[in-house]
TORKE-799487 format. One record per residue: residue number from 1; z negated, x, y of N, C-alpha, C in turn. Coordinates in steps of 0.05 Angstrom, whole numbers, padded with zeros to 5 digits. Each point is the difference from the previous one (the first is absolute). Example, Ala and Ser with C-alpha at 12.3 -4.5 7.8 and 13.67 -1.06 7.14 Angstrom:
% residues 2
  seq    n.zz    n.xx    n.yy   ca.zz   ca.xx   ca.yy    c.zz    c.xx    c.yy
    1  -00156   00264  -00114   00000  -00018   00024   00000   00018   00024
    2   00014  -00007   00021  -00001   00016   00024  -00014  -00015   00022
END
This chain:
% residues 175
  seq    n.zz    n.xx    n.yy   ca.zz   ca.xx   ca.yy    c.zz    c.xx    c.yy
    1   00000   00017  -00024   00000  -00017   00024   00000   00017   00025
    2   00018  -00006   00019   00002   00016   00025  -00021  -00009   00020
    3  -00010   00019   00015  -00020  -00005   00021   00014  -00013   00024
    4  -00014  -00019   00012   00011  -00013   00024   00000   00018   00024
    5  -00018   00020   00000  -00005   00017   00023   00016   00026  -00003
    6   00012   00008   00022   00015   00025   00000  -00019   00022   00010
    7  -00005   00020  -00016  -00017   00022   00010   00017   00019   00016
    8  -00013   00016   00017   00014   00019   00017   00015   00020  -00017
    9  -00011   00007  -00023   00013   00019  -00018   00025  -00011  -00012
   10  -00001  -00026  -00008   00024  -00011  -00013   00023  -00004   00019
   11  -00006  -00006   00025   00022  -00005   00020   00014   00026   00006
   12  -00013   00023  -00003   00013   00025   00007   00022   00008  -00020
   13   00000  -00013  -00023   00020   00007  -00020   00021  -00021  -00003
   14  -00002  -00022   00015   00020  -00021  -00001   00024   00007   00017
   15   00022  -00011  -00008   00024   00002   00017   00002  -00025   00016
   16  -00001   00002   00025   00000  -00023   00018   00027   00000   00015
   17   00016  -00020  -00005   00026  -00002   00014  -00002  -00019   00023
   18   00012   00008   00022  -00001  -00016   00024   00028  -00011   00008
   19   00001  -00024   00008   00024  -00012   00011  -00008  -00012   00027
   20   00010   00011   00021  -00007  -00009   00027   00020  -00021   00010
   21  -00010  -00020   00015   00019  -00018   00013   00012   00014   00025
   22   00021  -00011   00011   00013   00014   00022  -00017   00003   00025
   23  -00018  -00020   00005  -00017   00002   00023  -00020   00023  -00003
   24  -00012   00002  -00024  -00019   00022  -00005   00014   00027   00002
   25   00023   00001  -00012   00015   00025   00000   00007   00009   00029
   26   00009  -00019   00017   00006   00007   00028  -00025   00008   00015
   27  -00023  -00013  -00006  -00025   00008   00014  -00008   00028  -00008
   28   00003   00007  -00026  -00006   00027  -00009   00018   00021   00013
   29   00026  -00007   00002   00019   00019   00012  -00007   00003   00030
   30  -00009  -00021   00013  -00008   00002   00028  -00024   00018   00003
   31  -00019  -00002  -00018  -00024   00017   00002   00008   00030  -00003
   32   00019   00005  -00018   00008   00028  -00005   00016   00010   00024
   33   00018  -00016   00011   00017   00008   00022  -00014   00004   00027
   34  -00018  -00018   00006  -00013   00000   00027  -00019   00024   00004
   35  -00014   00008  -00020  -00018   00022   00002  -00025  -00005   00018
   36  -00007  -00025   00003  -00023  -00007   00017  -00025  -00006  -00017
   37   00002   00006  -00026  -00022  -00004  -00018  -00012   00027  -00008
   38  -00022  -00001  -00015  -00012   00025  -00009   00018   00011  -00023
   39  -00004   00026  -00005   00016   00013  -00021  -00005  -00014  -00027
   40  -00025  -00008  -00004  -00007  -00013  -00025   00015  -00026  -00003
   41   00002  -00016   00021   00013  -00026  -00001   00030   00004  -00004
   42   00012   00020   00013   00029   00005  -00004   00005   00009  -00028
   43  -00017   00017  -00011   00003   00009  -00028  -00001  -00023  -00019
   44  -00019  -00018   00004  -00002  -00024  -00017   00024  -00018   00002
   45   00011  -00002   00024   00025  -00016   00003   00023   00013  -00015
   46   00002   00027   00003   00021   00014  -00015  -00003  -00003  -00030
   47  -00025   00001  -00009  -00006  -00003  -00028   00010  -00027  -00011
   48  -00006  -00021   00015   00009  -00027  -00009   00030  -00003   00001
   49   00013   00013   00019   00029  -00001   00001   00012   00015  -00023
   50  -00011   00023  -00007   00010   00016  -00022  -00004  -00016  -00027
   51  -00023  -00013  -00002  -00006  -00016  -00024   00020  -00023  -00002
   52   00007  -00012   00022   00019  -00022   00001   00028   00010  -00009
   53   00006   00025   00007   00026   00011  -00008   00001   00009  -00029
   54  -00022  -00004  -00015   00000   00005  -00029  -00009   00028  -00007
   55  -00012   00015   00018  -00009   00027  -00006  -00025  -00002  -00018
   56  -00003   00020  -00017  -00024   00002  -00018  -00024   00009   00016
   57  -00024  -00005  -00009  -00024   00007   00013  -00002   00030   00005
   58   00006   00016  -00021  -00001   00029   00003   00020   00010   00020
   59   00023  -00012   00000   00021   00008   00019  -00009  -00007   00029
   60  -00011  -00023   00005  -00010  -00008   00026  -00022   00020   00009
   61  -00018   00006  -00018  -00022   00019   00006   00011   00027   00008
   62   00020   00009  -00014   00012   00026   00007   00015   00000   00026
   63   00015  -00021   00005   00016  -00003   00025  -00019   00000   00025
   64  -00022  -00015  -00003  -00018  -00004   00023  -00023   00020   00001
   65  -00002   00017  -00021  -00021   00020  -00001  -00028  -00013  -00001
   66  -00002  -00020  -00017  -00026  -00014  -00003  -00006  -00001  -00030
   67  -00024  -00008  -00007  -00008  -00002  -00027   00012  -00025  -00013
   68   00005   00002  -00026   00011  -00023  -00015  -00019  -00024   00000
   69  -00026   00006  -00001  -00020  -00022   00001   00002  -00015   00027
   70   00006   00014   00021   00003  -00013   00026   00023  -00020   00000
   71   00022   00008  -00013   00023  -00017  -00002  -00008  -00026  -00015
   72  -00014   00003  -00022  -00008  -00023  -00015  -00019  -00018   00015
   73  -00019   00012   00014  -00020  -00016   00015   00013  -00016   00022
   74   00019   00012   00015   00013  -00014   00022   00017  -00023  -00012
   75   00014   00005  -00021   00016  -00021  -00013  -00018  -00023  -00009
   76  -00022   00007  -00012  -00019  -00020  -00010  -00011  -00017   00024
   77  -00007   00014   00022  -00010  -00015   00023   00021  -00018   00012
   78   00025   00008  -00001   00022  -00016   00010   00003  -00026  -00017
   79  -00001   00003  -00026   00002  -00023  -00018  -00023  -00019   00003
   80  -00025   00011   00001  -00023  -00016   00001  -00007  -00012   00027
   81   00005   00015   00021  -00009  -00008   00027   00022  -00004   00021
   82   00024   00010  -00006   00022  -00003   00019   00005   00025   00016
   83   00019  -00002   00018   00010   00023   00015  -00021   00012   00019
   84  -00014  -00017   00015  -00019   00010   00019  -00021   00018  -00013
   85  -00011  -00009  -00021  -00022   00015  -00014   00011   00025  -00013
   86   00026  -00001  -00009   00012   00023  -00013   00005   00022   00021
   87   00007  -00007   00024   00007   00019   00020  -00024   00010   00015
   88  -00018  -00018   00008  -00022   00007   00018  -00026   00004  -00017
   89  -00017   00018   00010  -00026   00004  -00013  -00017  -00024   00005
   90  -00018  -00005  -00018  -00019  -00022   00004  -00020   00010   00021
   91  -00010  -00019   00016  -00020   00008   00021  -00024   00012  -00013
   92  -00011   00021   00012  -00024   00013  -00010  -00024  -00010   00016
   93  -00022  -00004  -00014  -00023  -00012   00014  -00012   00016   00022
   94  -00003   00026  -00004  -00013   00017   00020  -00029  -00007   00004
   95  -00013   00015   00018  -00028  -00005   00005  -00002  -00023   00020
   96  -00019  -00019  -00005  -00002  -00022   00019  -00011   00010   00027
   97   00008  -00014   00021  -00008   00008   00027  -00030  -00004   00004
   98  -00013   00020   00013  -00028  -00002   00005  -00007  -00017   00024
   99   00020  -00003   00017  -00005  -00015   00025   00018  -00024   00002
  100  -00010  -00022   00011   00014  -00025   00002   00021   00003   00022
  101   00017  -00020   00001   00021  -00001   00021  -00014  -00001   00028
  102  -00021  -00014   00002  -00015  -00002   00025  -00010   00028   00009
  103  -00011   00015  -00019  -00009   00027   00006   00023   00018   00009
  104   00022  -00002  -00014   00024   00016   00007   00010  -00007   00028
  105  -00001  -00026   00007   00008  -00008   00027  -00019   00012   00021
  106  -00025   00001  -00007  -00020   00011   00018   00005   00030   00005
  107   00008   00015  -00021   00007   00028   00003   00024   00003   00019
  108   00020  -00016  -00004   00024   00001   00016  -00006  -00008   00029
  109  -00016  -00020   00004  -00007  -00009   00027  -00015   00022   00015
  110  -00018   00014  -00014  -00015   00021   00013   00019   00023   00007
  111   00019   00006  -00017   00019   00022   00006   00018  -00007   00023
  112   00005  -00026   00004   00017  -00009   00022  -00015  -00004   00027
  113  -00026   00001  -00002  -00017  -00005   00024  -00001   00026   00017
  114  -00013  -00003   00023  -00003   00024   00017  -00019   00019  -00013
  115   00006   00026   00002  -00018   00020  -00013  -00027   00003   00015
  116  -00019   00012  -00013  -00026   00003   00013   00002   00018   00024
  117  -00020  -00002   00018   00000   00016   00024   00001   00029  -00006
  118   00016   00015   00015   00002   00028  -00004   00022   00008  -00020
  119   00013  -00020  -00012   00021   00005  -00019   00027  -00012   00009
  120   00022   00014  -00006   00026  -00011   00007   00009  -00021  -00020
  121  -00007   00005  -00025   00009  -00019  -00022  -00020   00000  -00022
  122   00003  -00020  -00017  -00016  -00001  -00024   00010   00020  -00021
  123  -00018   00013  -00014   00008   00016  -00023  -00010  -00015  -00025
  124   00011   00007  -00022  -00008  -00012  -00025  -00030   00004  -00005
  125  -00010   00023   00006  -00029   00006  -00004  -00017  -00017   00019
  126   00008  -00003   00025  -00015  -00017   00019  -00001  -00029  -00009
  127   00022  -00010  -00010   00001  -00027  -00010  -00019  -00004  -00024
  128   00001   00020  -00018  -00018  -00002  -00024  -00029   00002   00009
  129  -00007   00017   00018  -00027   00003   00010  -00010  -00026   00013
  130   00017  -00012   00017  -00007  -00024   00014  -00004  -00023  -00020
  131   00018  -00003  -00019  -00001  -00022  -00020  -00023   00003  -00019
  132  -00007   00025  -00007  -00021   00005  -00020  -00027  -00011   00009
  133  -00003  -00004   00026  -00025  -00010   00011  -00001  -00031  -00001
  134   00022  -00013  -00006   00001  -00029  -00002  -00006  -00009  -00028
  135  -00012  -00024  -00003  -00005  -00010  -00028   00027  -00006  -00014
  136   00001   00007  -00025   00023  -00005  -00016   00019   00024  -00001
  137  -00005   00020   00017   00016   00024   00001  -00016   00025  -00007
  138  -00022  -00003  -00013  -00018   00023  -00005   00014   00023  -00015
  139   00018  -00006  -00019   00013   00021  -00015   00026   00009   00010
  140   00008  -00009   00024   00027   00007   00010   00001   00029   00008
  141   00022   00013  -00005   00004   00027   00008   00027   00004   00013
  142   00006   00024   00010   00025   00004   00015   00025  -00005  -00017
  143  -00002   00006  -00027   00023  -00004  -00017   00007  -00030  -00003
  144  -00020  -00016  -00003   00004  -00029  -00002   00013  -00011   00026
  145  -00010   00010   00023   00011  -00009   00025   00029   00010   00002
  146   00005   00025  -00008   00027   00010   00002   00020  -00016  -00017
  147  -00008  -00007  -00025   00017  -00016  -00017   00005  -00028   00011
  148  -00020  -00013   00011   00003  -00026   00012   00020   00001   00023
  149  -00003   00020   00017   00018   00003   00024   00028   00007  -00009
  150   00002   00017  -00021   00027   00008  -00010   00014  -00025  -00011
  151  -00013  -00016  -00016   00012  -00024  -00011   00009  -00019   00022
  152  -00017  -00003   00020   00007  -00018   00022   00025   00011   00015
  153   00000   00026   00005   00023   00013   00014   00026  -00004  -00016
  154  -00002   00004  -00026   00024  -00004  -00018   00009  -00029   00001
  155  -00018  -00019  -00001   00007  -00028   00001   00014  -00007   00027
  156  -00010   00012   00022   00011  -00005   00026   00028   00012   00002
  157   00004   00023  -00012   00027   00013   00000   00020  -00018  -00015
  158  -00008  -00009  -00024   00017  -00016  -00016   00007  -00026   00014
  159  -00019  -00012   00014   00005  -00024   00015   00019   00005   00022
  160  -00002   00022   00014   00017   00007   00022   00029   00004  -00010
  161   00003   00013  -00022   00027   00005  -00012   00012  -00027  -00008
  162  -00016  -00018  -00012   00011  -00026  -00009   00009  -00016   00024
  163  -00015   00001   00023   00007  -00015   00023   00026   00010   00014
  164   00006   00025  -00004   00023   00012   00012   00026  -00008  -00014
  165  -00002  -00009  -00024   00023  -00009  -00015   00018   00023  -00007
  166   00026  -00002   00007   00020   00020  -00007   00003   00022   00022
  167  -00015  -00002   00021   00003   00021   00021  -00010   00027  -00011
  168   00012   00021   00010  -00006   00027  -00010  -00026   00011   00011
  169  -00008  -00008   00023  -00025   00010   00012  -00024  -00010  -00014
  170  -00022   00015   00001  -00025  -00009  -00011  -00021   00003   00021
  171  -00020  -00016  -00001  -00023   00001   00018  -00024   00009  -00015
  172  -00015   00018   00011  -00025   00009  -00013  -00023  -00008   00018
  173  -00020  -00011  -00013  -00025  -00008   00014  -00020   00021  -00004
  174  -00013   00009   00021  -00022   00019  -00002  -00026  -00013   00006
  175  -00019   00004  -00017  -00027  -00011   00005  -00016   00017   00018
END
C-alpha cells in the first residue's frame, strides 16, 4: 500500500514534468528579460522555462549552476502552490518589534522637533537619551532609534518615488 504523504526524500527522486500555459510562460519570460527581480527569482523563472522545454533535472541544474535538489524543490513548489510561491521566497518571520507603532511615531516626532538648546540638530544618541527617561522607553538605545529612523526614511523615499510616476527626477527627504 502506498503512503498518501510525500516525504521530502521521495520527491527528490521523482521526475516532475511541467507544462505551462501561455500566460504563465509569458510571465516567466518577462521576469527573465526585465532583470528587475532578484537573481534567485530570475534563476527560478529560467528553471521553470527550461523544465517546460523538456530539459532533464540534471541538465537544468548544470545549465543554471544550481543543485539538482533545488530544481526538484522549485518544480514541486510550482505544482503544489503555483507560480508566485515557486518564484518568490516565503516571508520570513523575523524578530517581533519591541516598540509599538505609537512609540515609533514618538521617536520620529522627536527627531523632527526642534533640537535641545545649544545643539544645531538631534543626534541618534541624544534622541535615545531623551527617550530613555520616558516610561515605556527604558530599554531604548541608539541602534533602535537609528533603525526606526532609517525605516521611516526609506518609506518616505519610496513614497516620493511612487508619487513622481514616470518622471526621471527623484526627491529625497532629509529628517
